[in-house]
MIKOL-600913 format. One record per atom (N, C-alpha, C): x negated, y negated, z. Coordinates in nm, 2 decimals. Each point is the difference from the previous one (the first is absolute). Last residue first. Example, Ala and Ser with C-alpha at 12.3 -4.5 7.8 and 13.67 -1.06 7.14 Angstrom:
REM MIKOL-600913
+--------+--------+--------+
|   east |  north |     up |
+--------+--------+--------+
|  -1.28 |   0.22 |   0.71 |
|  -0.09 |  -0.11 |   0.00 |
|   0.08 |  -0.11 |   0.08 |
|  -0.03 |   0.57 |  -0.01 |
|   0.09 |  -0.12 |   0.00 |
|  -0.09 |  -0.12 |   0.00 |
+--------+--------+--------+
END
This chain:
REM MIKOL-600913
+--------+--------+--------+
|   east |  north |     up |
+--------+--------+--------+
|  -7.20 |  -3.03 |  12.71 |
|   0.03 |   0.06 |   0.13 |
|   0.13 |   0.09 |  -0.02 |
|  -0.21 |  -0.30 |  -0.33 |
|  -0.04 |   0.14 |  -0.01 |
|   0.04 |   0.08 |   0.13 |
|   0.10 |  -0.47 |  -0.06 |
|   0.06 |   0.07 |  -0.11 |
|  -0.03 |   0.15 |   0.00 |
|  -0.19 |  -0.29 |   0.32 |
|   0.14 |   0.02 |   0.03 |
|   0.07 |   0.07 |  -0.11 |
|  -0.45 |  -0.12 |  -0.06 |
|   0.01 |   0.10 |   0.10 |
|   0.14 |   0.03 |   0.04 |
|  -0.09 |  -0.35 |  -0.30 |
|  -0.03 |   0.13 |  -0.06 |
|   0.01 |   0.11 |   0.10 |
|   0.05 |  -0.44 |   0.15 |
|   0.11 |   0.04 |  -0.09 |
|  -0.02 |   0.13 |  -0.06 |
|  -0.34 |  -0.19 |   0.25 |
|   0.10 |   0.05 |   0.09 |
|   0.12 |   0.04 |  -0.08 |
|  -0.36 |  -0.19 |  -0.23 |
|  -0.03 |   0.14 |   0.04 |
|   0.11 |   0.05 |   0.09 |
|  -0.03 |  -0.45 |  -0.19 |
|   0.09 |   0.09 |  -0.06 |
|  -0.03 |   0.15 |   0.04 |
|  -0.40 |  -0.35 |   0.02 |
|   0.14 |  -0.04 |   0.00 |
|   0.09 |   0.11 |  -0.06 |
|  -0.48 |   0.04 |   0.00 |
|   0.07 |   0.03 |   0.13 |
|   0.14 |  -0.04 |   0.01 |
|  -0.29 |   0.17 |  -0.44 |
|   0.05 |  -0.12 |   0.06 |
|   0.07 |   0.03 |   0.13 |
|  -0.17 |   0.33 |  -0.32 |
|  -0.09 |  -0.04 |   0.11 |
|   0.05 |  -0.13 |   0.08 |
|   0.22 |   0.19 |  -0.40 |
|   0.00 |   0.10 |   0.10 |
|  -0.07 |  -0.05 |   0.13 |
|   0.01 |  -0.26 |  -0.40 |
|   0.13 |   0.01 |   0.06 |
|   0.00 |   0.09 |   0.12 |
|  -0.38 |  -0.04 |  -0.26 |
|   0.01 |  -0.13 |   0.07 |
|   0.14 |  -0.01 |   0.06 |
|  -0.12 |   0.37 |  -0.27 |
|  -0.06 |   0.01 |   0.13 |
|   0.02 |  -0.13 |   0.08 |
|   0.15 |   0.15 |  -0.47 |
|   0.09 |  -0.04 |   0.11 |
|  -0.06 |   0.00 |   0.14 |
|  -0.06 |   0.24 |  -0.49 |
|  -0.09 |  -0.04 |   0.10 |
|   0.09 |  -0.03 |   0.12 |
|   0.04 |   0.20 |  -0.55 |
|   0.03 |   0.01 |   0.14 |
|  -0.11 |  -0.05 |   0.09 |
|   0.24 |  -0.03 |  -0.54 |
|  -0.12 |  -0.01 |   0.08 |
|   0.03 |   0.00 |   0.15 |
|   0.36 |   0.23 |  -0.32 |
|  -0.05 |  -0.14 |   0.03 |
|  -0.13 |   0.01 |   0.08 |
|   0.29 |   0.38 |  -0.14 |
|  -0.04 |  -0.07 |  -0.12 |
|  -0.06 |  -0.14 |   0.02 |
|   0.14 |   0.29 |   0.36 |
|   0.12 |  -0.03 |  -0.08 |
|  -0.04 |  -0.08 |  -0.12 |
|  -0.40 |   0.00 |   0.26 |
|   0.12 |   0.05 |   0.07 |
|   0.13 |  -0.04 |  -0.08 |
|  -0.58 |   0.07 |  -0.09 |
|   0.12 |  -0.08 |  -0.01 |
|   0.11 |   0.07 |   0.08 |
|  -0.55 |  -0.02 |   0.09 |
|   0.11 |   0.09 |  -0.05 |
|   0.13 |  -0.08 |   0.00 |
|  -0.44 |  -0.29 |  -0.05 |
|   0.06 |   0.10 |   0.10 |
|   0.11 |   0.08 |  -0.07 |
|  -0.25 |  -0.37 |  -0.21 |
|  -0.09 |   0.11 |   0.02 |
|   0.05 |   0.10 |   0.10 |
|   0.23 |  -0.40 |  -0.12 |
|  -0.01 |   0.08 |  -0.12 |
|  -0.09 |   0.12 |   0.02 |
|   0.05 |  -0.31 |   0.35 |
|   0.12 |   0.07 |  -0.02 |
|   0.00 |   0.09 |  -0.12 |
|  -0.37 |  -0.29 |   0.09 |
|   0.01 |   0.11 |   0.10 |
|   0.13 |   0.08 |  -0.02 |
|  -0.07 |  -0.38 |  -0.27 |
|  -0.10 |   0.10 |  -0.03 |
|   0.01 |   0.12 |   0.09 |
|   0.27 |  -0.38 |   0.09 |
|   0.05 |   0.07 |  -0.12 |
|  -0.10 |   0.12 |  -0.04 |
|  -0.12 |  -0.30 |   0.35 |
|   0.12 |   0.08 |   0.04 |
|   0.04 |   0.09 |  -0.12 |
|  -0.34 |  -0.31 |  -0.08 |
|  -0.04 |   0.10 |   0.09 |
|   0.11 |   0.10 |   0.04 |
|   0.11 |  -0.38 |  -0.25 |
|  -0.07 |   0.09 |  -0.08 |
|  -0.05 |   0.12 |   0.08 |
|   0.22 |  -0.37 |   0.21 |
|   0.09 |   0.09 |  -0.07 |
|  -0.07 |   0.10 |  -0.08 |
|  -0.12 |  -0.26 |   0.45 |
|  -0.07 |   0.01 |  -0.13 |
|   0.08 |   0.11 |  -0.08 |
|   0.22 |  -0.33 |   0.40 |
|  -0.04 |   0.14 |  -0.06 |
|  -0.08 |  -0.02 |  -0.12 |
|   0.15 |  -0.38 |   0.25 |
|   0.00 |   0.10 |   0.10 |
|  -0.06 |   0.14 |  -0.04 |
|   0.00 |  -0.55 |  -0.14 |
|  -0.04 |   0.13 |  -0.05 |
|  -0.01 |   0.11 |   0.11 |
|   0.33 |  -0.44 |  -0.01 |
|  -0.13 |   0.04 |   0.04 |
|  -0.03 |   0.14 |  -0.05 |
|   0.40 |  -0.30 |  -0.03 |
|  -0.06 |   0.07 |  -0.11 |
|  -0.14 |   0.04 |   0.02 |
|   0.30 |  -0.27 |   0.30 |
|   0.06 |   0.13 |  -0.03 |
|  -0.07 |   0.08 |  -0.11 |
|  -0.06 |  -0.41 |   0.35 |
|  -0.10 |   0.06 |  -0.09 |
|   0.05 |   0.14 |  -0.05 |
|   0.26 |  -0.26 |   0.30 |
|  -0.08 |  -0.11 |  -0.06 |
|  -0.10 |   0.05 |  -0.11 |
|   0.26 |   0.30 |   0.26 |
|   0.09 |  -0.07 |  -0.09 |
|  -0.07 |  -0.12 |  -0.07 |
|  -0.29 |   0.42 |   0.14 |
|   0.08 |  -0.10 |   0.07 |
|   0.09 |  -0.07 |  -0.10 |
|  -0.38 |   0.46 |   0.06 |
|   0.11 |  -0.07 |  -0.06 |
|   0.06 |  -0.11 |   0.09 |
|  -0.52 |   0.23 |   0.01 |
|   0.14 |   0.00 |   0.06 |
|   0.09 |  -0.09 |  -0.08 |
|  -0.47 |   0.34 |  -0.08 |
|   0.05 |  -0.14 |   0.01 |
|   0.14 |   0.01 |   0.04 |
|  -0.27 |   0.38 |  -0.10 |
|   0.00 |  -0.04 |   0.14 |
|   0.04 |  -0.14 |   0.01 |
|  -0.04 |   0.31 |  -0.40 |
|  -0.11 |  -0.10 |   0.03 |
|   0.00 |  -0.04 |   0.14 |
|   0.13 |   0.47 |  -0.28 |
|   0.07 |  -0.11 |   0.09 |
|  -0.11 |  -0.09 |   0.05 |
|  -0.10 |   0.39 |  -0.27 |
|   0.08 |  -0.10 |  -0.08 |
|   0.05 |  -0.11 |   0.08 |
|  -0.27 |   0.44 |   0.06 |
|  -0.06 |  -0.14 |   0.04 |
|   0.07 |  -0.11 |  -0.08 |
|   0.11 |   0.48 |   0.00 |
|  -0.05 |  -0.06 |  -0.12 |
|  -0.07 |  -0.14 |   0.03 |
|   0.23 |   0.29 |   0.33 |
|  -0.10 |   0.09 |  -0.07 |
|  -0.07 |  -0.07 |  -0.12 |
|   0.19 |  -0.22 |   0.47 |
|   0.04 |   0.01 |  -0.14 |
|  -0.10 |   0.08 |  -0.08 |
|  -0.02 |  -0.12 |   0.48 |
|   0.02 |   0.13 |  -0.05 |
|   0.05 |   0.01 |  -0.14 |
|  -0.10 |  -0.42 |   0.24 |
|  -0.11 |   0.09 |   0.03 |
|   0.02 |   0.14 |  -0.07 |
|   0.34 |  -0.33 |  -0.04 |
|  -0.12 |  -0.05 |  -0.07 |
|  -0.11 |   0.10 |   0.02 |
|   0.41 |   0.07 |   0.22 |
|   0.02 |   0.02 |  -0.15 |
|  -0.13 |  -0.04 |  -0.07 |
|   0.02 |  -0.08 |   0.46 |
|  -0.01 |   0.15 |  -0.03 |
|   0.01 |   0.02 |  -0.15 |
|  -0.02 |  -0.41 |   0.31 |
|  -0.05 |   0.01 |  -0.14 |
|  -0.02 |   0.15 |  -0.04 |
|   0.21 |  -0.38 |   0.41 |
|   0.01 |   0.13 |  -0.06 |
|  -0.05 |   0.00 |  -0.15 |
|   0.06 |  -0.39 |   0.30 |
|  -0.13 |   0.06 |  -0.01 |
|   0.00 |   0.14 |  -0.06 |
|   0.42 |  -0.29 |  -0.11 |
|  -0.09 |  -0.03 |   0.10 |
|  -0.14 |   0.06 |  -0.02 |
|   0.46 |   0.00 |  -0.23 |
|  -0.09 |   0.12 |   0.01 |
|  -0.11 |  -0.02 |   0.11 |
|   0.37 |  -0.28 |  -0.20 |
|   0.00 |   0.03 |   0.14 |
|  -0.08 |   0.12 |   0.03 |
|   0.04 |  -0.43 |  -0.39 |
|  -0.02 |   0.15 |   0.03 |
|   0.00 |   0.02 |   0.15 |
|   0.26 |  -0.44 |  -0.17 |
|  -0.14 |   0.06 |  -0.02 |
|   0.01 |   0.15 |   0.04 |
|   0.39 |  -0.27 |  -0.02 |
|  -0.09 |  -0.10 |  -0.05 |
|  -0.14 |   0.05 |  -0.02 |
|   0.54 |   0.19 |   0.00 |
|  -0.13 |   0.02 |   0.05 |
|  -0.10 |  -0.10 |  -0.06 |
|   0.53 |  -0.12 |   0.05 |
|  -0.10 |   0.07 |  -0.07 |
|  -0.12 |   0.03 |   0.08 |
|   0.53 |  -0.05 |   0.14 |
|  -0.13 |  -0.06 |   0.02 |
|  -0.10 |   0.08 |  -0.08 |
|   0.51 |   0.00 |  -0.17 |
|  -0.08 |   0.05 |   0.11 |
|  -0.13 |  -0.08 |   0.01 |
|   0.49 |  -0.18 |  -0.21 |
|  -0.12 |   0.06 |  -0.03 |
|  -0.08 |   0.04 |   0.13 |
|   0.54 |  -0.08 |  -0.21 |
|  -0.10 |  -0.04 |   0.11 |
|  -0.12 |   0.08 |  -0.02 |
|   0.31 |  -0.10 |  -0.43 |
|  -0.02 |   0.09 |   0.11 |
|  -0.09 |  -0.06 |   0.11 |
|   0.28 |  -0.13 |  -0.44 |
|  -0.06 |  -0.08 |   0.11 |
|  -0.03 |   0.08 |   0.12 |
|   0.00 |   0.16 |  -0.54 |
|   0.09 |  -0.01 |   0.12 |
|  -0.07 |  -0.07 |   0.11 |
|  -0.17 |   0.12 |  -0.45 |
|   0.02 |  -0.14 |   0.04 |
|   0.10 |  -0.01 |   0.12 |
|  -0.37 |   0.42 |  -0.14 |
|   0.14 |  -0.05 |  -0.01 |
|   0.00 |  -0.15 |   0.03 |
|  -0.31 |   0.51 |  -0.07 |
|   0.00 |  -0.15 |   0.01 |
|   0.14 |  -0.05 |  -0.02 |
|  -0.21 |   0.49 |   0.17 |
|   0.11 |  -0.07 |  -0.07 |
|  -0.02 |  -0.15 |   0.02 |
|  -0.33 |   0.48 |   0.05 |
|   0.03 |  -0.14 |   0.03 |
|   0.12 |  -0.04 |  -0.09 |
|  -0.30 |   0.46 |   0.23 |
|   0.08 |  -0.05 |  -0.11 |
|   0.04 |  -0.15 |   0.04 |
|  -0.38 |   0.42 |   0.18 |
|   0.07 |  -0.12 |   0.00 |
|   0.08 |  -0.02 |  -0.13 |
|  -0.25 |   0.37 |   0.38 |
|   0.02 |  -0.03 |  -0.14 |
|   0.10 |  -0.11 |  -0.01 |
|  -0.35 |   0.14 |   0.42 |
|   0.13 |  -0.05 |  -0.05 |
|  -0.01 |  -0.01 |  -0.15 |
|  -0.35 |   0.12 |   0.33 |
|   0.08 |   0.11 |  -0.06 |
|   0.13 |  -0.04 |  -0.05 |
|  -0.40 |  -0.20 |   0.27 |
|   0.00 |  -0.03 |  -0.15 |
|   0.09 |   0.10 |  -0.07 |
|   0.13 |  -0.11 |   0.50 |
|  -0.13 |   0.00 |  -0.05 |
|   0.01 |  -0.03 |  -0.15 |
|   0.36 |   0.03 |   0.33 |
|  -0.01 |   0.10 |  -0.10 |
|  -0.14 |   0.00 |  -0.07 |
|   0.12 |  -0.31 |   0.37 |
|   0.06 |   0.13 |   0.03 |
|  -0.04 |   0.11 |  -0.10 |
|  -0.15 |  -0.46 |  -0.06 |
|  -0.04 |   0.04 |   0.14 |
|   0.05 |   0.14 |   0.03 |
|  -0.11 |  -0.12 |  -0.51 |
|   0.11 |  -0.04 |   0.10 |
|  -0.04 |   0.06 |   0.13 |
|  -0.26 |  -0.13 |  -0.49 |
|  -0.01 |   0.07 |   0.13 |
|   0.12 |  -0.06 |   0.09 |
|  -0.18 |   0.03 |  -0.56 |
|   0.09 |  -0.06 |   0.10 |
|   0.00 |   0.08 |   0.13 |
|  -0.44 |   0.01 |  -0.32 |
|   0.14 |   0.05 |   0.01 |
|   0.08 |  -0.08 |   0.10 |
|  -0.48 |  -0.03 |  -0.09 |
|   0.08 |  -0.05 |  -0.11 |
|   0.14 |   0.04 |  -0.01 |
|  -0.36 |   0.09 |   0.34 |
|   0.01 |   0.10 |  -0.11 |
|   0.08 |  -0.05 |  -0.12 |
|  -0.04 |  -0.25 |   0.40 |
|  -0.14 |   0.00 |  -0.06 |
|   0.00 |   0.10 |  -0.12 |
|   0.49 |  -0.18 |   0.12 |
|  -0.12 |   0.05 |   0.07 |
|  -0.13 |  -0.01 |  -0.07 |
|   0.48 |  -0.29 |   0.00 |
|  -0.09 |   0.08 |  -0.09 |
|  -0.12 |   0.04 |   0.08 |
|   0.50 |  -0.06 |   0.22 |
|  -0.11 |  -0.08 |  -0.05 |
|  -0.09 |   0.08 |  -0.09 |
|   0.56 |   0.02 |   0.15 |
|  -0.14 |   0.04 |   0.03 |
|  -0.10 |  -0.10 |  -0.06 |
|   0.48 |  -0.07 |   0.03 |
|   0.00 |   0.14 |   0.00 |
|  -0.14 |   0.05 |   0.04 |
|   0.18 |  -0.46 |  -0.07 |
|  -0.04 |   0.04 |   0.13 |
|   0.00 |   0.16 |   0.01 |
|   0.08 |  -0.29 |  -0.39 |
|   0.12 |   0.03 |   0.07 |
|  -0.04 |   0.06 |   0.14 |
|  -0.33 |  -0.13 |  -0.32 |
|   0.08 |  -0.12 |   0.02 |
|   0.12 |   0.03 |   0.09 |
|  -0.27 |   0.36 |  -0.13 |
|  -0.08 |  -0.09 |   0.09 |
|   0.08 |  -0.12 |   0.03 |
|   0.19 |   0.29 |  -0.32 |
|  -0.01 |   0.06 |   0.13 |
|  -0.07 |  -0.08 |   0.10 |
|   0.03 |  -0.14 |  -0.45 |
|   0.13 |  -0.01 |   0.06 |
|  -0.01 |   0.06 |   0.15 |
|  -0.38 |   0.03 |  -0.27 |
|   0.03 |  -0.14 |   0.03 |
|   0.13 |  -0.01 |   0.07 |
|  -0.13 |   0.42 |  -0.15 |
|  -0.07 |  -0.03 |   0.12 |
|   0.02 |  -0.15 |   0.03 |
|   0.17 |   0.20 |  -0.40 |
|   0.08 |   0.03 |   0.11 |
|  -0.06 |  -0.05 |   0.13 |
|  -0.10 |  -0.26 |  -0.47 |
|  -0.03 |   0.13 |   0.07 |
|   0.08 |   0.02 |   0.12 |
|   0.05 |  -0.32 |  -0.44 |
|   0.04 |   0.01 |   0.14 |
|  -0.03 |   0.14 |   0.06 |
|  -0.10 |  -0.15 |  -0.46 |
|   0.04 |  -0.12 |   0.06 |
|   0.03 |   0.00 |   0.15 |
|  -0.11 |   0.38 |  -0.30 |
|  -0.12 |  -0.08 |   0.04 |
|   0.04 |  -0.13 |   0.07 |
|   0.36 |   0.28 |  -0.18 |
|  -0.08 |   0.06 |   0.12 |
|  -0.12 |  -0.09 |   0.04 |
|   0.32 |  -0.05 |  -0.39 |
|   0.00 |  -0.09 |   0.12 |
|  -0.08 |   0.05 |   0.12 |
|   0.08 |   0.23 |  -0.43 |
|  -0.08 |  -0.12 |  -0.03 |
|  -0.01 |  -0.09 |   0.12 |
|   0.27 |   0.40 |   0.01 |
|  -0.15 |   0.03 |   0.01 |
|  -0.08 |  -0.12 |  -0.03 |
|   0.48 |  -0.01 |  -0.06 |
|  -0.05 |  -0.02 |   0.14 |
|  -0.15 |   0.03 |   0.02 |
|   0.21 |   0.08 |  -0.42 |
|   0.00 |  -0.15 |   0.03 |
|  -0.06 |  -0.02 |   0.14 |
|  -0.17 |   0.43 |  -0.25 |
|   0.13 |  -0.05 |   0.04 |
|  -0.01 |  -0.14 |   0.03 |
|  -0.37 |   0.31 |  -0.12 |
|   0.07 |  -0.07 |  -0.12 |
|   0.14 |  -0.04 |   0.04 |
|  -0.18 |   0.35 |   0.34 |
|  -0.08 |  -0.07 |  -0.10 |
|   0.09 |  -0.06 |  -0.11 |
|   0.11 |   0.11 |   0.53 |
|   0.03 |   0.04 |  -0.14 |
|  -0.07 |  -0.08 |  -0.10 |
|  -0.09 |   0.10 |   0.52 |
|  -0.01 |  -0.11 |  -0.09 |
|   0.01 |   0.05 |  -0.15 |
|  -0.02 |   0.20 |   0.47 |
|   0.12 |   0.01 |  -0.08 |
|   0.01 |  -0.11 |  -0.10 |
|  -0.33 |   0.07 |   0.36 |
|  -0.01 |   0.11 |  -0.08 |
|   0.12 |   0.02 |  -0.10 |
|  -0.03 |  -0.37 |   0.33 |
|  -0.11 |   0.00 |  -0.10 |
|  -0.01 |   0.12 |  -0.09 |
|   0.48 |  -0.16 |   0.19 |
|  -0.13 |   0.04 |   0.06 |
|  -0.11 |   0.01 |  -0.11 |
|   0.41 |  -0.33 |  -0.12 |
|  -0.02 |   0.14 |   0.04 |
|  -0.14 |   0.03 |   0.07 |
|   0.33 |  -0.46 |  -0.04 |
|  -0.14 |   0.05 |  -0.04 |
|  -0.02 |   0.14 |   0.06 |
|   0.43 |  -0.37 |  -0.12 |
|  -0.04 |   0.12 |   0.07 |
|  -0.13 |   0.05 |  -0.05 |
|   0.28 |  -0.48 |   0.02 |
|  -0.09 |   0.07 |  -0.08 |
|  -0.05 |   0.12 |   0.08 |
|   0.45 |  -0.39 |   0.01 |
|  -0.10 |   0.10 |   0.06 |
|  -0.09 |   0.05 |  -0.11 |
|   0.44 |  -0.38 |   0.17 |
|  -0.08 |   0.06 |  -0.10 |
|  -0.11 |   0.09 |   0.06 |
|   0.51 |  -0.10 |   0.20 |
|  -0.14 |  -0.05 |   0.00 |
|  -0.07 |   0.07 |  -0.11 |
|   0.47 |   0.06 |   0.17 |
|  -0.02 |  -0.09 |  -0.11 |
|  -0.14 |  -0.06 |  -0.01 |
|   0.21 |   0.35 |   0.30 |
|   0.02 |  -0.14 |   0.05 |
|  -0.04 |  -0.11 |  -0.10 |
|  -0.03 |   0.47 |  -0.11 |
|   0.14 |  -0.02 |   0.06 |
|   0.02 |  -0.14 |   0.04 |
|  -0.43 |   0.14 |  -0.13 |
|   0.09 |  -0.03 |  -0.11 |
|   0.14 |  -0.02 |   0.04 |
|  -0.32 |   0.12 |   0.33 |
|  -0.03 |  -0.13 |  -0.05 |
|   0.10 |  -0.04 |  -0.12 |
|   0.02 |   0.44 |   0.17 |
|   0.05 |  -0.10 |   0.10 |
|  -0.02 |  -0.14 |  -0.04 |
|  -0.16 |   0.35 |  -0.28 |
|   0.14 |   0.00 |   0.00 |
|   0.06 |  -0.10 |   0.11 |
|  -0.47 |   0.07 |  -0.02 |
|   0.05 |  -0.07 |  -0.12 |
|   0.15 |  -0.01 |   0.00 |
|  -0.21 |   0.27 |   0.33 |
|  -0.02 |  -0.15 |   0.03 |
|   0.05 |  -0.08 |  -0.12 |
|   0.02 |   0.46 |  -0.06 |
|   0.09 |  -0.04 |   0.11 |
|  -0.01 |  -0.15 |   0.03 |
|  -0.31 |   0.19 |  -0.30 |
|   0.14 |  -0.01 |  -0.06 |
|   0.10 |  -0.04 |   0.10 |
|  -0.44 |   0.09 |   0.14 |
|   0.01 |  -0.12 |  -0.07 |
|   0.14 |  -0.02 |  -0.06 |
|  -0.07 |   0.40 |   0.22 |
|   0.00 |  -0.11 |   0.09 |
|   0.00 |  -0.13 |  -0.07 |
|  -0.05 |   0.39 |  -0.26 |
|   0.14 |  -0.01 |   0.06 |
|   0.01 |  -0.11 |   0.10 |
|  -0.42 |   0.08 |  -0.18 |
|   0.08 |  -0.04 |  -0.10 |
|   0.15 |  -0.02 |   0.05 |
|  -0.32 |   0.20 |   0.28 |
|  -0.03 |  -0.15 |  -0.02 |
|   0.10 |  -0.06 |  -0.10 |
|   0.01 |   0.47 |   0.04 |
|   0.05 |  -0.06 |   0.12 |
|  -0.02 |  -0.16 |  -0.01 |
|  -0.19 |   0.26 |  -0.34 |
|   0.15 |   0.00 |  -0.01 |
|   0.06 |  -0.06 |   0.12 |
|  -0.46 |   0.04 |   0.00 |
|   0.04 |  -0.10 |  -0.10 |
|   0.15 |   0.00 |  -0.01 |
|  -0.19 |   0.33 |   0.28 |
|  -0.01 |  -0.14 |   0.05 |
|   0.05 |  -0.10 |  -0.09 |
|  -0.02 |   0.44 |  -0.16 |
|   0.11 |  -0.02 |   0.10 |
|  -0.01 |  -0.14 |   0.07 |
|  -0.35 |   0.12 |  -0.30 |
|   0.13 |  -0.01 |  -0.07 |
|   0.12 |  -0.03 |   0.09 |
|  -0.45 |  -0.13 |   0.22 |
|   0.02 |   0.10 |  -0.10 |
|   0.14 |  -0.02 |  -0.06 |
|  -0.36 |  -0.22 |   0.39 |
|   0.07 |  -0.04 |  -0.12 |
|   0.01 |   0.11 |  -0.11 |
|   0.01 |   0.05 |   0.55 |
|  -0.10 |   0.00 |  -0.11 |
|   0.08 |  -0.04 |  -0.13 |
|   0.20 |  -0.19 |   0.45 |
|  -0.01 |   0.13 |  -0.07 |
|  -0.11 |  -0.01 |  -0.10 |
|   0.28 |  -0.33 |   0.31 |
|  -0.12 |   0.06 |   0.05 |
|  -0.01 |   0.15 |  -0.06 |
|   0.24 |  -0.48 |  -0.18 |
|   0.03 |   0.13 |   0.05 |
|  -0.14 |   0.07 |   0.03 |
|   0.22 |  -0.54 |  -0.10 |
|  -0.11 |   0.10 |   0.02 |
|   0.05 |   0.13 |   0.05 |
|   0.13 |  -0.53 |  -0.24 |
|   0.05 |   0.13 |   0.04 |
|  -0.11 |   0.10 |   0.01 |
|   0.11 |  -0.56 |  -0.04 |
|  -0.10 |   0.10 |  -0.01 |
|   0.05 |   0.12 |   0.07 |
|   0.20 |  -0.46 |  -0.24 |
|   0.04 |   0.10 |   0.10 |
|  -0.11 |   0.11 |  -0.02 |
|   0.00 |  -0.56 |  -0.12 |
|  -0.03 |   0.14 |  -0.03 |
|   0.05 |   0.09 |   0.11 |
|   0.08 |  -0.54 |  -0.23 |
|   0.00 |   0.10 |   0.11 |
|  -0.03 |   0.14 |  -0.05 |
|   0.05 |  -0.39 |  -0.29 |
|  -0.08 |  -0.05 |   0.11 |
|  -0.01 |   0.09 |   0.12 |
|   0.10 |  -0.05 |  -0.55 |
|   0.03 |   0.10 |   0.10 |
|  -0.09 |  -0.02 |   0.12 |
|  -0.04 |  -0.25 |  -0.40 |
|   0.13 |  -0.03 |   0.05 |
|   0.05 |   0.10 |   0.11 |
|  -0.42 |   0.02 |  -0.25 |
|  -0.01 |  -0.10 |   0.11 |
|   0.14 |  -0.03 |   0.05 |
|  -0.21 |   0.31 |  -0.35 |
|   0.10 |   0.05 |   0.09 |
|   0.01 |  -0.10 |   0.12 |
|  -0.28 |  -0.09 |  -0.38 |
|   0.10 |   0.08 |  -0.06 |
|   0.11 |   0.05 |   0.10 |
|  -0.40 |  -0.26 |   0.13 |
|   0.11 |  -0.07 |  -0.06 |
|   0.11 |   0.08 |  -0.06 |
|  -0.29 |   0.21 |   0.40 |
|  -0.03 |  -0.05 |  -0.13 |
|   0.12 |  -0.08 |  -0.06 |
|  -0.08 |   0.04 |   0.54 |
|   0.06 |   0.07 |  -0.12 |
|  -0.05 |  -0.07 |  -0.12 |
|  -0.07 |  -0.12 |   0.48 |
|  -0.10 |   0.10 |  -0.06 |
|   0.05 |   0.07 |  -0.12 |
|   0.24 |  -0.32 |   0.29 |
|  -0.12 |  -0.07 |  -0.03 |
|  -0.11 |   0.10 |  -0.06 |
|   0.45 |   0.14 |   0.15 |
|   0.02 |  -0.11 |  -0.10 |
|  -0.13 |  -0.07 |  -0.04 |
|   0.15 |   0.39 |   0.30 |
|  -0.11 |   0.01 |  -0.10 |
|   0.00 |  -0.11 |  -0.10 |
|   0.19 |   0.21 |   0.51 |
|   0.01 |  -0.12 |  -0.08 |
|  -0.12 |   0.00 |  -0.10 |
|   0.24 |   0.45 |   0.23 |
|  -0.11 |  -0.09 |  -0.01 |
|   0.04 |  -0.13 |  -0.08 |
|   0.16 |   0.48 |   0.31 |
|   0.05 |  -0.10 |  -0.09 |
|  -0.10 |  -0.12 |  -0.01 |
|   0.03 |   0.58 |   0.13 |
|  -0.04 |  -0.13 |   0.03 |
|   0.05 |  -0.10 |  -0.10 |
|   0.04 |   0.55 |   0.20 |
|   0.05 |  -0.10 |  -0.09 |
|  -0.04 |  -0.14 |   0.05 |
|  -0.10 |   0.59 |   0.07 |
|  -0.02 |  -0.14 |   0.04 |
|   0.05 |  -0.10 |  -0.11 |
|   0.07 |   0.47 |  -0.02 |
|  -0.07 |   0.00 |   0.14 |
|  -0.02 |  -0.14 |   0.05 |
|   0.39 |   0.23 |  -0.35 |
|  -0.12 |  -0.09 |   0.01 |
|  -0.05 |   0.01 |   0.14 |
|   0.41 |   0.23 |  -0.15 |
|  -0.13 |   0.07 |  -0.01 |
|  -0.12 |  -0.09 |   0.01 |
|   0.49 |  -0.10 |   0.05 |
|  -0.01 |   0.08 |  -0.13 |
|  -0.14 |   0.06 |  -0.02 |
|   0.11 |  -0.28 |   0.37 |
|   0.10 |   0.11 |   0.01 |
|  -0.02 |   0.09 |  -0.12 |
|  -0.24 |  -0.41 |   0.01 |
|  -0.05 |   0.10 |   0.10 |
|   0.08 |   0.12 |   0.01 |
|   0.16 |  -0.34 |  -0.28 |
|  -0.12 |   0.06 |  -0.06 |
|  -0.06 |   0.10 |   0.10 |
|   0.37 |  -0.26 |   0.14 |
|   0.04 |   0.09 |  -0.11 |
|  -0.12 |   0.08 |  -0.05 |
|  -0.07 |  -0.34 |   0.32 |
|   0.07 |   0.12 |   0.06 |
|   0.03 |   0.10 |  -0.11 |
|  -0.18 |  -0.41 |  -0.14 |
|  -0.10 |   0.08 |   0.07 |
|   0.06 |   0.12 |   0.06 |
|   0.28 |  -0.31 |  -0.22 |
|  -0.09 |   0.06 |  -0.09 |
|  -0.09 |   0.10 |   0.07 |
|   0.29 |  -0.27 |   0.26 |
|   0.07 |   0.10 |  -0.08 |
|  -0.09 |   0.08 |  -0.09 |
|  -0.18 |  -0.35 |   0.26 |
|   0.03 |   0.11 |   0.08 |
|   0.08 |   0.11 |  -0.08 |
|  -0.11 |  -0.42 |  -0.21 |
|  -0.12 |   0.08 |   0.02 |
|   0.04 |   0.13 |   0.08 |
|   0.32 |  -0.34 |  -0.09 |
|  -0.02 |   0.10 |  -0.11 |
|  -0.12 |   0.09 |   0.03 |
+--------+--------+--------+
END
């Protein structure tokens, strides 16, 4: 079933699809869903990206539903409808947990998911399910190595330089207040605080950007 889902999602516009075993990291409310499908697209997170991710989630759900499996579809971070039932479940399972568990990427020093090909430029959605999917090999630690460009050039000194690992997933990578203060002090873009320098400077994914601009 993995191949069917992956091929269908890639054909429909996904850039990467991973499958994770999450049975040991789920909260009790959703512990019956032991697999996660992590879906990534290499686009800035805007309305078009949200629509694409939403259509990809629906496609995955339809395939699972057809086979009689249960599911929980978790939208992108910017599409969290307030006061909805699903919005109450967001804190239970961040997209980055599914993505690292599915081998899509690791958490970089900038606190973002880093993929070897797309860098920190993936927008994510997740579908949890009880389908007996084969799982990918997870990332166990950060692969940033000695690179600390995001730490050195962060305009707000918000990045601590510490490294993520599966054994220590909640290490303090970012001083969120410093980051927030800097964003609020810069010119907004489409009504939202603008920075993103830690995305721009990351060496991973630069080849992808060059190929897109060529």
